[in-house]
Structures are given as structure tokens and as C-alpha cells.
C-alpha positions in Angstrom: -0.1 0.0 0.1 1.6 3.3 -1.0 1.7 6.4 1.3 -1.6 8.2 -1.2 -3.7 5.4 -0.2 -3.4 5.6 3.5 -3.7 8.9 3.5 -6.9 8.8 1.4 -8.0 5.9 3.9 -6.8 8.3 6.7 -9.3 11.2 5.6 -12.1 8.7 4.5 -11.9 7.4 8.0 -11.7 10.6 9.7 -14.8 11.9 7.9 -17.0 9.1 8.6 -16.0 9.5 12.0 -16.9 13.0 12.2 -20.4 12.5 10.3 -21.2 9.7 13.0 -20.3 11.9 16.0 -22.4 14.8 14.1 -25.6 12.6 13.9 -25.0 10.6 17.1 -24.8 14.1 19.0 -28.0 15.5 16.6 -29.9 12.2 17.9 -29.2 12.8 21.4 -29.3 16.4 21.3 -33.2 16.0 20.2 -34.0 13.4 22.5 -32.5 15.1 25.7 -33.7 18.5 24.5 -37.1 17.1 24.8 -36.6 15.7 28.2 -34.9 19.3 29.5 -37.9 21.0 27.8 -40.4 18.4 29.6 -38.5 18.9 32.8 -38.7 22.5 32.7 -42.4 22.6 32.1 -43.2 19.9 35.2 -40.9 22.4 37.3 -42.4 25.3 36.0 -45.8 24.0 37.2 -44.7 23.3 40.6 -43.2 26.7 41.0 -46.2 28.2 40.0 -48.4 25.7 42.0 -46.0 26.4 45.2 -46.2 30.2 44.5 -50.1 29.8 44.3 -50.8 28.2 47.4 -47.9 30.5 49.3 -49.8 33.4 48.1 -53.0 32.0 49.4 -51.8 30.8 52.8 -50.5 34.7 53.0 -53.5 35.9 52.4 -55.7 33.9 54.5 -52.9 35.0 57.4 -54.0 38.2 56.3 -57.7 38.4 56.6 -57.5 35.8 60.0 -55.4 38.6 61.1 -58.1 41.3 60.2 -60.8 39.2 61.3 -58.5 38.2 64.8 -60.8 40.3 67.3 -64.2 39.2 66.1 -62.9 35.7 66.3 -61.1 35.8 69.7 -63.8 38.2 71.4 -66.1 35.5 72.6 -63.1 32.8 73.4 -61.4 35.3 75.6 -64.4 37.4 76.9 -63.0 40.5 75.4 -65.2 43.4 73.6 -63.9 43.2 70.0 -64.2 47.1 70.6 -61.3 46.4 73.3 -58.6 45.3 70.5 -56.1 47.9 69.0 -54.4 47.0 65.9 -50.5 47.7 65.6 -49.2 45.9 63.1 -45.5 45.4 64.5 -43.6 44.7 66.5 -47.0 42.9 68.1 -50.2 42.6 66.0 -52.7 43.5 68.4 -52.9 44.6 71.9 -56.5 43.9 73.7 -57.4 46.2 76.8 -59.7 43.9 78.2 -62.5 45.8 80.0 -61.9 49.1 78.2 -65.2 49.4 76.7 -66.6 48.9 80.2 -64.1 51.7 81.7 -62.2 49.1 83.4 -59.0 47.2 82.5 -58.5 43.8 84.9 -55.5 42.8 82.1 -54.2 43.5 78.8 -53.7 40.8 76.3 -52.2 40.8 72.6 -50.1 39.0 69.8 -52.1 37.3 67.1 -50.0 34.5 65.0 -51.3 33.2 62.0 -49.1 29.7 61.6 -45.8 31.0 61.7 -43.8 30.9 65.1 -42.6 33.8 67.3 -40.1 36.2 65.9 -37.3 37.5 67.7 -38.7 41.0 68.5 -42.1 39.5 69.8 -40.2 37.1 72.1 -38.6 40.3 73.1 -41.9 42.1 73.7 -43.2 38.8 75.6 -40.0 38.5 78.1 -40.4 42.4 78.7 -44.1 42.4 79.7 -43.4 38.9 81.4 -40.9 40.3 83.5 -42.6 43.4 84.4 -40.7 46.1 82.5 -43.5 47.8 81.1 -44.1 51.4 81.5 -46.9 54.0 81.1 -45.8 56.6 79.7 -48.0 60.1 79.5 -46.7 62.3 76.2 -48.3 65.3 75.9 -47.8 66.2 71.9 -48.3 69.6 72.2 -45.1 70.3 74.6 -43.2 67.7 72.4 -43.8 69.7 69.2 -43.1 73.1 70.6 -40.0 72.0 71.5 -39.0 71.0 68.6 -39.9 74.4 66.8 -37.7 75.7 69.6 -35.3 74.1 68.8 -35.3 74.1 65.3 -35.8 77.9 65.5 -32.9 78.1 67.3 -31.0 76.2 65.3 -32.4 78.6 62.2 -30.9 81.5 64.2 -27.5 79.9 64.6 -27.2 79.4 60.9 -27.1 75.7 61.6 -30.3 74.5 59.5 
């Protein structure tokens, strides 16, 4: 066999191998592309379903918090009008007996499935250890102090 035949045979084999690799790649690419697209569709459906469930649960929780005074009034013998919404760090304060001009106890915090957050636990600890104060603030006096301070800063060129 001469060198030209060997070279020709080599190139023909290389071309055949390239053609086989190309078509094999196309076959597997189509096969796995279809599987990948099926997986994407399944995951997207799962993610959308999960998102809808979480949104629904959040909505139900918010509705529950809104109607909590009505739902809890009878259970804890508190007039629904005695509840006051705060939102953060606790949801409600219920001044039991406020509507009757009598306050034997104060109850607060409404949960909708999730556990207490760190800040909420801190508030609970403060109440249980009697680290709660009633402070009367005359807003008119406070505003006057701020105005006077502001006026002074303007006169001094600091503001």
C-alpha cells in the first residue's frame, strides 16, 4: 500500500467518524432537549403551584389577622372594640374591659401559623418580667420643643 492510499483511507475514516459523531450528537441532542423541556415545564408548574399555595396562605393569614378581634372576642371574653391593631412588633393589643371603663388585663399578639419572631419574644419577655411603663406624652409640648429647637438652629445658621 502506498502513502497516498493510506492518507486517503485516513481522511475517509476521519470524515466517516465526524459524520457519525455529528448524527449521534443530533440524535442525543434532540432526545435530551425534549427531556429538558419536559423537566422545565414540570418544574415551572410545580413552582407556580407552590407560589399560589404560599400566596393563598399569606392571604388567609392576613384576613385572619384582620378578623382576629371578632374571632377571639368570644373565646377570651373580650369586647371586639377593646382590640387595637399595632402591626409591629405585635399585631394587636387587647385592653380587656376598656369598653366598660375597667381594665383588669392586657392581652396581645396574634399568629397565623408562623412562630414568634425574635422581636416578638423580646416584647413578651419584657411584659412577663414587668419591664413595661406607662408614659404620658403631651404631644403639644413635644411639638413646641421641636419648633423652639428648630427656630434656634435657624437663627444660629445650623439649619
